[in-house]
Structures are given as structure tokens and as C-alpha cells.
C-alpha positions in Angstrom: 22.6 1.0 -14.7 24.3 1.5 -11.3 22.2 2.7 -8.3 23.6 6.3 -8.6 22.8 6.6 -12.3 19.2 5.3 -11.9 18.6 7.5 -8.9 19.9 10.5 -10.7 18.0 9.9 -14.0 14.7 8.5 -12.8 14.6 8.8 -9.0 14.6 5.0 -8.5 17.1 2.6 -7.1 17.7 -1.2 -7.1 20.3 -2.6 -4.8 21.2 -6.1 -3.4 21.3 -6.2 0.4 25.0 -7.0 1.3 25.7 -10.7 1.6 22.2 -11.8 0.7 20.1 -12.4 -2.4 17.5 -9.8 -1.3 17.0 -7.0 -3.8 15.5 -3.8 -2.6 13.8 -1.7 -5.2 12.6 1.9 -4.5 10.3 3.7 -6.8 10.1 7.5 -7.5 6.6 8.5 -6.4 6.1 11.5 -8.7 5.9 9.4 -11.8 2.6 8.0 -10.5 1.3 10.9 -8.5 -2.0 12.2 -9.6 -1.1 15.6 -8.2 1.8 15.9 -10.6 0.4 17.8 -13.7 3.4 16.7 -15.8 1.9 13.1 -16.0 -1.6 14.2 -16.9 -1.0 13.7 -20.6 0.2 10.2 -20.3 0.7 8.4 -17.0 1.4 4.9 -18.3 5.3 4.9 -18.3 6.7 8.3 -17.3 10.5 8.3 -17.4 10.2 4.7 -18.5 10.0 3.7 -14.9 7.6 0.8 -15.6 10.1 -0.5 -18.2 13.0 0.0 -15.8 11.1 -1.9 -13.0 10.3 -4.7 -15.4 14.0 -5.1 -16.3 15.0 -5.1 -12.6 12.4 -7.7 -11.7 13.5 -9.8 -14.7 17.1 -9.6 -13.4 15.9 -10.7 -10.0 14.1 -13.7 -11.6 17.2 -14.7 -13.6 19.4 -14.5 -10.5 16.8 -16.2 -8.2 16.7 -13.1 -5.9 14.0 -12.1 -3.5 12.6 -8.6 -3.8 11.2 -6.0 -1.5 9.4 -3.1 -3.3 9.2 0.3 -1.8 6.4 2.5 -3.1 5.2 5.7 -1.5 1.6 5.1 -2.7 -0.5 2.0 -2.2 -1.9 0.7 -5.5 -5.5 1.4 -4.8 -4.9 4.9 -3.6 -6.7 7.9 -5.3 -3.3 9.5 -5.5 -1.7 6.8 -7.6 -2.5 7.3 -11.3 -4.7 4.4 -12.1 -3.2 3.5 -15.5 0.3 3.5 -13.9 -1.0 1.4 -11.0 -2.7 -1.0 -13.3 0.6 -1.7 -15.1 2.4 -1.9 -11.8 0.0 -4.5 -10.6 0.6 -6.6 -13.8 4.3 -6.6 -13.1 3.6 -7.7 -9.5 1.5 -10.5 -10.9 4.2 -11.6 -13.4 7.0 -11.6 -10.9 5.1 -12.8 -7.9 7.6 -15.6 -7.3 10.3 -13.1 -6.6 8.4 -10.4 -4.7 8.3 -11.0 -0.9 6.7 -7.8 0.2 5.6 -4.4 -1.0 5.8 -1.5 1.5 4.0 1.9 1.2 3.3 5.0 3.2 1.4 8.1 2.1 -1.8 7.4 4.0 0.0 7.1 7.4 -2.4 4.2 8.0 -1.8 1.0 9.8 -3.1 -1.5 7.3 -2.5 -3.8 4.4 -3.7 -4.5 0.8 -4.2 -7.9 -0.8 -3.1 -8.0 -4.4 -4.7 -10.8 -6.3 -3.7 -12.0 -9.8 -5.6 -10.6 -12.8 -5.9 -14.2 -14.1 -7.4 -15.9 -11.0 -8.0 -15.5 -7.3 -4.4 -16.4 -6.4 -2.7 -13.8 -4.2 0.3 -12.3 -6.0 1.6 -10.2 -3.1 0.6 -8.3 0.0 1.2 -4.6 0.3 2.0 -3.4 3.8 0.7 0.1 4.6 3.0 1.4 7.3 1.8 4.0 9.8 3.8 7.2 10.3 6.0 8.8 12.9 4.4 12.1 12.2 1.1 12.9 14.0 -0.5 13.9 10.8 -3.5 13.6 10.9 -4.5 13.6 14.6 -2.8 10.3 15.4 -0.1 9.0 17.7 3.3 8.3 16.2 3.9 4.7 15.2 6.5 2.5 13.7 6.6 -1.2 12.7 9.3 -3.9 13.1 9.1 -6.9 10.7 10.1 -10.4 11.3 11.3 -12.2 8.1 12.7 -15.6 7.1 16.5 -15.4 6.9 16.6 -17.5 3.7 13.4 -16.6 1.7 12.8 -13.1 3.2 9.1 -13.9 3.4 7.3 -11.8 6.1 6.6 -14.0 9.1 5.1 -11.4 11.4 5.4 -7.7 12.5 5.2 -5.8 15.8 3.5 -2.5 15.9 4.8 0.2 18.3 3.1 3.4 19.3 3.9 6.6 21.2 0.9 7.8 23.3 1.2 11.5 23.4 -1.4 12.0 26.1 0.8 10.3 28.6 2.8 12.3 31.1 6.0 10.6 30.1 5.4 9.1 26.6 7.4 6.0 25.8 7.3 3.6 22.9 4.8 0.8 23.6 4.5 -2.5 21.7 0.8 -2.5 20.8 0.3 -5.8 19.0 1.7 -8.2 16.5 -0.2 -9.3 13.4 -0.3 -12.9 14.5 -1.6 -12.1 18.0 -4.1 -9.5 16.8 -5.8 -11.9 14.4 -5.1 -15.1 16.3 -3.3 -16.6 13.3 -0.6 -19.3 14.0 1.5 -18.5 10.9 1.6 -15.6 8.5 1.4 -16.5 4.8 -0.5 -14.9 1.9 -3.4 -17.1 2.7 -3.6 -15.6 6.2 -4.7 -12.2 5.0 -8.1 -13.2 3.6 -8.6 -15.1 6.9 -7.9 -11.8 8.7 -10.4 -9.9 6.5 -13.0 -12.6 7.2 -12.4 -12.2 10.9 -12.8 -8.4 10.7 -16.1 -8.8 8.9 -17.5 -11.4 11.4 -16.2 -9.9 14.7 -17.3 -6.3 15.5 -15.0 -5.8 18.5 -12.0 -6.9 16.4 -13.1 -4.6 13.5 -13.4 -1.7 16.0 -9.9 -2.2 17.3 -8.6 -2.5 13.7 -10.2 0.8 12.8 -8.8 2.4 16.0 -5.3 1.2 15.0 -5.8 2.3 11.4 -5.1 5.9 12.5 -2.9 5.4 15.5 -5.8 5.4 18.0 -6.6 9.0 17.2 -10.1 10.6 16.9 -10.5 9.6 13.2 -11.3 6.0 14.1 -14.3 6.7 16.4 -15.6 9.2 14.0 -15.6 6.7 11.2 -17.3 4.1 13.3 -20.3 6.4 13.9 -21.6 5.0 10.6 -20.7 1.3 10.9 -22.0 0.1 7.5 -20.1 2.9 5.7 -17.0 2.1 7.8 -17.1 -1.6 7.0 -17.5 -0.9 3.3 -14.6 1.6 3.3 -12.2 -0.5 5.3 -12.8 -3.9 3.7 -12.7 -2.5 0.2 -9.4 -0.9 0.9 -8.0 -4.3 2.1 -9.2 -6.4 -0.8 -8.9 -4.1 -3.8 -5.7 -4.5 -5.8 -6.0 -1.3 -7.8 -8.1 1.9 -8.0 -10.5 0.3 -10.6 -11.3 -2.5 -8.1 -11.6 -0.2 -5.2 -14.1 2.1 -6.9 -16.2 -0.8 -8.0 -16.1 -2.3 -4.5 -17.4 0.9 -2.8 -20.0 1.3 -5.5 -18.5 4.1 -7.5 -17.6 2.7 -10.9 -16.2 5.2 -13.3 -15.2 2.5 -15.8 -11.6 2.6 -17.1 -11.6 6.3 -18.1 -8.7 7.6 -15.9 -9.3 11.2 -16.8 -12.9 11.1 -15.5 -12.5 9.1 -12.3 -8.9 10.0 -11.5 -8.2 13.6 -12.5 -11.8 14.5 -12.2 -12.2 13.3 -8.6 -9.0 15.2 -7.5 -10.1 18.3 -9.4 -13.5 18.2 -7.8 -12.4 17.7 -4.2 -9.0 19.3 -4.1 -9.4 22.2 -6.5 -12.3 24.3 -7.6 -14.4 24.8 -10.8 -12.1 27.6 -11.9 -9.4 24.9 -12.5 -11.6 22.2 -13.9 -15.3 21.9 -14.5 -16.3 18.5 -13.2 -19.0 16.9 -15.4 
């Protein structure tokens, strides 16, 4: 299927970067969006996107290609249908040797997500949550520049830039790099658990991370007013590979019933009882 056909039929694309063996795969977010009522009956493989993604990853494996995955939602987000995200995670685990990075937006947060194998504690991939240029919600615009290996396309570092809107003449400022922020000599999958451990053990570092999380806007200080709750929320977001794990991590385990803990949560907090009576 050519890129035009797949984009037209399922809203996804898979394309080799010119002159390299890097395959960039973009996923259509509405097939996994909990706010899309068309998937409520069965969210496991809408438009056969999971099957399509598996075939593209298999092709990358056969051709020894590196892969960047673009996904609007992070896998442990409330907005990604949990059953779809669970299958997405399994594919990430299966093709971990090809995937060099997963990049998401949606939250507008400056963060990351460690995705571990379902079989053991090995890290299958790291999902990079990239902050937004928009100020929504109450944050300074940000963008990120990645440094990658020219041959393997593994992520070596990234620089975070920010536009401080309270300045008289705002200009883009390099705020930090991942390696400098966490005082880590090299960036590999094994570096991310080290970063999490440093956040848990070093309150000033954790405070700066929370401030960066929302572009140094007011949401960070508000979250830090309850430090135990902030620590639980942030760390669970970093180490949970899907919504099931995240809910268990924060102490809200609805089991594996997606209708209850997925649609129910959204209906409770985003709609009203006239739409859905939450049990």
C-alpha cells in the first residue's frame, strides 16, 4: 500500500526517510481515541490499523530498518482506548529491535514514558512526550530538538527550547538538555530508570522537572502543593507502559474492564449522568 493509499483509507502513513534506512510511521489518533464514540463497540482494531502497523513493522524487520513511531496519544493516557493501547504495546515489545523512538503529543507535557516488556523487566522502547508550541494550558510555548545517531537513529540527547511570554521581548531560549538535566553521560534505554530514581531521591530536581512538565507555567507549583500526590502522579506516568499499569500504580485498579475504567471515567468527568450513569 503506498503512502497516499494508506493515508486516504486509514489515516496512517509509513515512509522511508530519503537516502536512509529510517522508516517513519504515523498513526491516525481517532482509531484509539476514547472520545470517539465510533470505537466504543470494539476498540481493539478499528480500520485494521493494528494489523496494518504489524505489517509495516514486520516489513521494517525484514529490511533491517530503524523505525520512529508517531502517535498523538501516549500509551498510558486516559484518552487512548486501553485495549487498543495494550495491543499497541505488544507490537512495540515484539519489534523492539527496530523501534528507535516513539513520539507523542496530546498532553502538551515535557516528559517521557518507559515502556517495559510484558515478559520481563527489559525496556522495549521509550516514548517521548513533546511539549507544545501552543500555550494551552497556561504554559510557555516549547519545542524540542533531538540528537540521533546517524547510522542507528537511536536518540542520543535532546535540547528543550522555550519562549518566555512574560519577557518584554520574548525570544527562544535553550532551557536544558536531557543529559545535562539528569547529569547522565550517555543516553540509552537504561538511562531512563536512572533518571526516575534521581527524581525520586532529589527533591530540587523533582521540583524543576515538574516545573518543566508544563512549560514553567502555574500548573507545576499548584501540583507541588501536595508533594506526595505530585510524586505519585508524576512517577507513575513515567514508569507505566499502559493505562492498566498506570491505574494500578496510582492505586485505582479497575481491572481489565475497559468499559468500566475507560469509558466510565470519561463519562463521569467529561459528561454528565444524563449521558451515562456511572456505577
